[in-house]
DOMAR-503275 format. One record per residue (C-alpha): residue in one letter; x negated, y negated, z negated; chain; residue number from 1. Coordinates in steps of 0.2 Angstrom, whole numbers, plus 5000, padded with zeros to 4 digits. Example, Ala and Ser with C-alpha at 12.3 -4.5 7.8 and 13.67 -1.06 7.14 Angstrom:
BEGIN
  residuo    c1    c2    c3  cadena  num
        A  4938  5022  4961       A    1
        S  4932  5005  4964       A    2
***
This chain:
BEGIN
  residuo    c1    c2    c3  cadena  num
        M  4319  6222  5157       A    1
        F  4307  6236  5159       A    2
        F  4312  6253  5153       A    3
        G  4302  6269  5155       A    4
        E  4286  6279  5149       A    5
        V  4270  6270  5146       A    6
        E  4253  6276  5140       A    7
        L  4250  6273  5122       A    8
        E  4236  6260  5125       A    9
        A  4250  6249  5134       A   10
        A  4263  6251  5121       A   11
        A  4259  6238  5108       A   12
        G  4272  6224  5108       A   13
        A  4285  6235  5117       A   14
        I  4301  6241  5109       A   15
        L  4302  6259  5105       A   16
        A  4316  6267  5115       A   17
        H  4319  6283  5105       A   18
        S  4316  6287  5087       A   19
        E  4300  6297  5085       A   20
        E  4294  6309  5071       A   21
        V  4277  6305  5065       A   22
        P  4266  6311  5051       A   23
        G  4273  6305  5035       A   24
        G  4289  6299  5042       A   25
        R  4300  6293  5057       A   26
        L  4299  6278  5068       A   27
        R  4316  6271  5071       A   28
        K  4321  6266  5089       A   29
        G  4322  6248  5092       A   30
        L  4306  6245  5082       A   31
        I  4293  6233  5089       A   32
        L  4277  6244  5091       A   33
        G  4261  6237  5083       A   34
        A  4244  6245  5080       A   35
        A  4249  6255  5065       A   36
        E  4264  6263  5075       A   37
        V  4254  6267  5090       A   38
        A  4241  6275  5079       A   39
        A  4255  6285  5071       A   40
        L  4261  6291  5088       A   41
        R  4244  6296  5093       A   42
        A  4242  6306  5077       A   43
        A  4258  6315  5081       A   44
        G  4250  6321  5097       A   45
        R  4258  6308  5109       A   46
        D  4249  6302  5124       A   47
        V  4264  6292  5132       A   48
        V  4280  6285  5124       A   49
        T  4296  6278  5131       A   50
        V  4298  6259  5128       A   51
        A  4308  6244  5133       A   52
        R  4300  6228  5137       A   53
        L  4310  6212  5139       A   54
        D  4307  6200  5154       A   55
        A  4304  6182  5151       A   56
        E  4323  6178  5155       A   57
        D  4330  6192  5144       A   58
        V  4338  6189  5127       A   59
        G  4335  6203  5114       A   60
        E  4350  6213  5108       A   61
        D  4352  6206  5091       A   62
        A  4350  6188  5097       A   63
        A  4362  6191  5111       A   64
        A  4375  6199  5100       A   65
        A  4375  6185  5088       A   66
        R  4377  6172  5102       A   67
        L  4391  6181  5109       A   68
        A  4400  6183  5092       A   69
        A  4397  6164  5089       A   70
        A  4405  6160  5106       A   71
        L  4420  6171  5102       A   72
        V  4423  6164  5085       A   73
        P  4418  6145  5084       A   74
        D  4430  6143  5070       A   75
        A  4429  6158  5058       A   76
        A  4441  6151  5045       A   77
        G  4454  6145  5058       A   78
        Q  4453  6162  5067       A   79
        G  4455  6172  5051       A   80
        L  4438  6181  5054       A   81
        S  4421  6184  5046       A   82
        L  4406  6188  5057       A   83
        G  4393  6201  5051       A   84
        T  4375  6200  5053       A   85
        A  4368  6206  5070       A   86
        F  4360  6223  5069       A   87
        T  4355  6235  5082       A   88
        G  4364  6224  5095       A   89
        R  4381  6224  5085       A   90
        V  4391  6210  5076       A   91
        N  4407  6215  5068       A   92
        L  4422  6204  5067       A   93
        N  4432  6207  5051       A   94
        A  4449  6200  5045       A   95
        T  4448  6188  5031       A   96
        G  4466  6191  5026       A   97
        P  4482  6201  5031       A   98
        G  4490  6197  5048       A   99
        V  4491  6202  5066       A  100
        V  4478  6202  5079       A  101
        E  4480  6189  5093       A  102
        L  4470  6191  5109       A  103
        D  4466  6182  5125       A  104
        V  4466  6198  5135       A  105
        G  4461  6190  5151       A  106
        A  4446  6181  5143       A  107
        I  4441  6198  5135       A  108
        H  4442  6207  5152       A  109
        R  4432  6194  5160       A  110
        L  4418  6195  5147       A  111
        N  4418  6214  5149       A  112
        L  4416  6213  5167       A  113
        V  4400  6202  5167       A  114
        D  4387  6215  5163       A  115
        P  4390  6233  5157       A  116
        A  4377  6230  5143       A  117
        I  4388  6216  5136       A  118
        T  4403  6223  5127       A  119
        L  4417  6218  5116       A  120
        A  4430  6231  5109       A  121
        T  4445  6225  5099       A  122
        L  4460  6232  5091       A  123
        P  4476  6232  5101       A  124
        P  4486  6215  5103       A  125
        L  4497  6212  5088       A  126
        H  4490  6226  5078       A  127
        R  4492  6223  5059       A  128
        V  4476  6221  5049       A  129
        A  4472  6220  5031       A  130
        K  4459  6209  5022       A  131
        G  4441  6216  5027       A  132
        Q  4448  6227  5041       A  133
        L  4437  6228  5057       A  134
        V  4446  6218  5071       A  135
        G  4433  6218  5085       A  136
        T  4415  6223  5088       A  137
        V  4402  6215  5099       A  138
        K  4389  6227  5105       A  139
        I  4374  6224  5117       A  140
        I  4371  6242  5123       A  141
        A  4353  6238  5130       A  142
        Y  4338  6232  5121       A  143
        G  4340  6215  5130       A  144
        V  4351  6207  5143       A  145
        P  4348  6193  5156       A  146
        E  4350  6175  5149       A  147
        A  4361  6171  5164       A  148
        A  4373  6186  5161       A  149
        L  4374  6182  5142       A  150
        R  4378  6164  5146       A  151
        A  4392  6169  5158       A  152
        A  4399  6181  5145       A  153
        C  4399  6167  5132       A  154
        A  4409  6155  5144       A  155
        D  4427  6151  5140       A  156
        V  4429  6165  5126       A  157
        A  4431  6153  5111       A  158
        G  4446  6159  5101       A  159
        A  4449  6175  5112       A  160
        V  4450  6185  5096       A  161
        R  4459  6179  5080       A  162
        V  4470  6185  5066       A  163
        R  4487  6176  5064       A  164
        P  4490  6176  5045       A  165
        V  4505  6181  5036       A  166
        V  4515  6165  5032       A  167
        M  4530  6172  5022       A  168
        E  4528  6176  5004       A  169
        S  4544  6186  5000       A  170
        A  4558  6196  5007       A  171
        G  4575  6202  5000       A  172
        L  4582  6219  5003       A  173
        I  4600  6225  5004       A  174
        L  4604  6243  5002       A  175
        T  4621  6250  5007       A  176
        E  4630  6265  4999       A  177
        I  4642  6277  5007       A  178
        P  4652  6290  4997       A  179
        G  4642  6305  4993       A  180
        S  4625  6297  4998       A  181
        D  4610  6304  4989       A  182
        P  4602  6290  4977       A  183
        K  4585  6297  4981       A  184
        L  4587  6291  4999       A  185
        A  4590  6273  4993       A  186
        A  4575  6274  4981       A  187
        K  4564  6281  4995       A  188
        G  4569  6266  5006       A  189
        R  4565  6254  4993       A  190
        R  4548  6261  4990       A  191
        A  4544  6262  5008       A  192
        M  4549  6244  5011       A  193
        E  4540  6237  4996       A  194
        A  4524  6246  5002       A  195
        R  4526  6238  5019       A  196
        L  4528  6220  5011       A  197
        K  4513  6223  4999       A  198
        A  4502  6228  5014       A  199
        L  4506  6211  5021       A  200
        G  4503  6202  5005       A  201
        M  4521  6199  5002       A  202
        R  4533  6203  4988       A  203
        L  4550  6211  4987       A  204
        S  4560  6197  4979       A  205
        E  4576  6207  4975       A  206
        V  4585  6223  4980       A  207
        V  4604  6223  4980       A  208
        T  4614  6238  4982       A  209
        V  4632  6236  4989       A  210
        P  4645  6247  4997       A  211
        H  4644  6249  5016       A  212
        E  4657  6236  5020       A  213
        T  4655  6220  5030       A  214
        V  4662  6209  5017       A  215
        S  4651  6216  5003       A  216
        I  4635  6215  5014       A  217
        A  4639  6197  5020       A  218
        G  4642  6191  5002       A  219
        A  4625  6199  4996       A  220
        L  4616  6191  5011       A  221
        R  4622  6174  5007       A  222
        V  4614  6174  4990       A  223
        L  4599  6186  4993       A  224
        P  4582  6177  4989       A  225
        G  4567  6178  5000       A  226
        D  4559  6171  5016       A  227
        M  4566  6186  5026       A  228
        A  4581  6197  5023       A  229
        M  4581  6216  5027       A  230
        I  4596  6227  5027       A  231
        L  4594  6246  5025       A  232
        T  4611  6254  5028       A  233
        G  4617  6271  5021       A  234
        S  4626  6274  5037       A  235
        A  4616  6271  5053       A  236
        T  4621  6256  5064       A  237
        S  4628  6262  5080       A  238
        D  4634  6247  5089       A  239
        L  4631  6228  5090       A  240
        Q  4649  6226  5082       A  241
        D  4645  6239  5068       A  242
        T  4647  6235  5050       A  243
        A  4629  6227  5046       A  244
        P  4627  6217  5062       A  245
        Q  4645  6210  5059       A  246
        A  4641  6206  5041       A  247
        V  4627  6195  5047       A  248
        R  4639  6185  5058       A  249
        V  4652  6184  5044       A  250
        A  4638  6177  5033       A  251
        G  4636  6163  5045       A  252
        G  4621  6170  5055       A  253
        E  4618  6177  5072       A  254
        V  4612  6194  5079       A  255
        F  4599  6192  5093       A  256
        R  4598  6210  5098       A  257
        F  4603  6228  5093       A  258
        G  4592  6242  5099       A  259
        M  4574  6243  5104       A  260
        P  4564  6254  5116       A  261
        V  4553  6261  5102       A  262
        D  4555  6278  5095       A  263
        P  4557  6281  5080       A  264
        G  4565  6264  5077       A  265
        N  4579  6263  5091       A  266
        L  4593  6258  5079       A  267
        L  4585  6241  5073       A  268
        F  4594  6225  5075       A  269
        H  4588  6208  5071       A  270
        G  4594  6190  5070       A  271
        R  4595  6175  5059       A  272
        Q  4605  6169  5044       A  273
        G  4602  6154  5032       A  274
        G  4587  6148  5042       A  275
        R  4577  6165  5040       A  276
        P  4575  6181  5050       A  277
        V  4586  6196  5046       A  278
        I  4581  6213  5051       A  279
        G  4593  6228  5051       A  280
        L  4582  6242  5047       A  281
        P  4583  6259  5056       A  282
        G  4584  6274  5045       A  283
        C  4566  6279  5049       A  284
        A  4561  6264  5039       A  285
        R  4563  6275  5023       A  286
        S  4547  6284  5029       A  287
        P  4530  6275  5027       A  288
        A  4526  6281  5044       A  289
        L  4524  6268  5058       A  290
        N  4541  6264  5067       A  291
        G  4548  6250  5077       A  292
        A  4553  6241  5062       A  293
        D  4535  6238  5057       A  294
        W  4532  6229  5073       A  295
        V  4547  6217  5071       A  296
        L  4543  6214  5052       A  297
        E  4525  6210  5055       A  298
        R  4528  6198  5068       A  299
        Y  4541  6189  5058       A  300
        A  4530  6189  5043       A  301
        C  4517  6180  5053       A  302
        G  4528  6167  5059       A  303
        L  4530  6173  5077       A  304
        A  4546  6173  5086       A  305
        V  4553  6189  5092       A  306
        S  4562  6187  5108       A  307
        D  4572  6199  5119       A  308
        A  4557  6200  5131       A  309
        D  4546  6204  5116       A  310
        V  4556  6219  5110       A  311
        A  4559  6225  5128       A  312
        A  4540  6225  5130       A  313
        M  4537  6236  5115       A  314
        G  4543  6251  5125       A  315
        V  4526  6253  5133       A  316
        G  4517  6262  5119       A  317
        G  4533  6263  5110       A  318
        L  4534  6282  5109       A  319
        L  4527  6284  5091       A  320
        K  4523  6299  5081       A  321
        E  4539  6309  5076       A  322
        I  4545  6307  5058       A  323
        P  4551  6324  5052       A  324
        L  4564  6317  5040       A  325
        R  4574  6311  5054       A  326
        P  4591  6320  5055       A  327
        Q  4589  6323  5073       A  328
        L  4572  6325  5081       A  329
        R  4567  6321  5099       A  330
        E  4563  6339  5102       A  331
        P  4572  6351  5091       A  332
        E  4563  6366  5086       A  333
***
């Protein structure tokens, strides 16, 4: 591709590289210059203009962006994505429903190494998205790219970006009370968790409040409706053998792990009971701010397993914004 200044007489048919002010208006960059545009530039006092001119083996920015997007998303419905129309070398990939972003990171790295002018930017892996949210954007940052480079970028990238949809419809919530606890805290927790479920397209099937005792929590858990069970305790869980984890075991379930390397969110436990996931929520879940419970909840909601290795890996990037309502801050003032 040629890029540089040319005499106006040689500009017809070329791509205008930079927007130009002319009498009566403005010529937008990327415009193919015709006789009228050249005359307007001459009337503006220009003798030369900066243009781009594609070589025979080049593919224009919009056509290149459309081809790369199509290669990435050959099955839009199956990948939970919609493709925008190519414009100024860009095609956006938007979620068609709530879920979490799944990426073939290696394929995306290889794509972005082919040619600096051929790019794909995405949200982070397993980031939660809502319907219509931008998941990724293909951008050709030159007016054209070589056909060979585009072909290489399009190779082996099918399905590299997708949204795993939410597969659960509902979740039940158990709140526990301790003597002297403020009812406002329980209400705050309910509102926060209901909002989280709503963002995932799920409903809160039932909320049960019980004393902070193993037998009471276990009894509530056995009959709690919902595809997932959540427990938000009035007293923080401090050990794998503490009240709420023990209640899961008494109810016939198992606890996979207590504690996670995400802050806020350290005091989360999770397991399984009655064939469904159980999440023991940390106290920070009463706040709508992002915390470790969000990452576990979102994965379970989308039908993903949450292994010990998965939770351990959350430590990288797991230092989240502080939540002021916590009783003990990381860095006290």
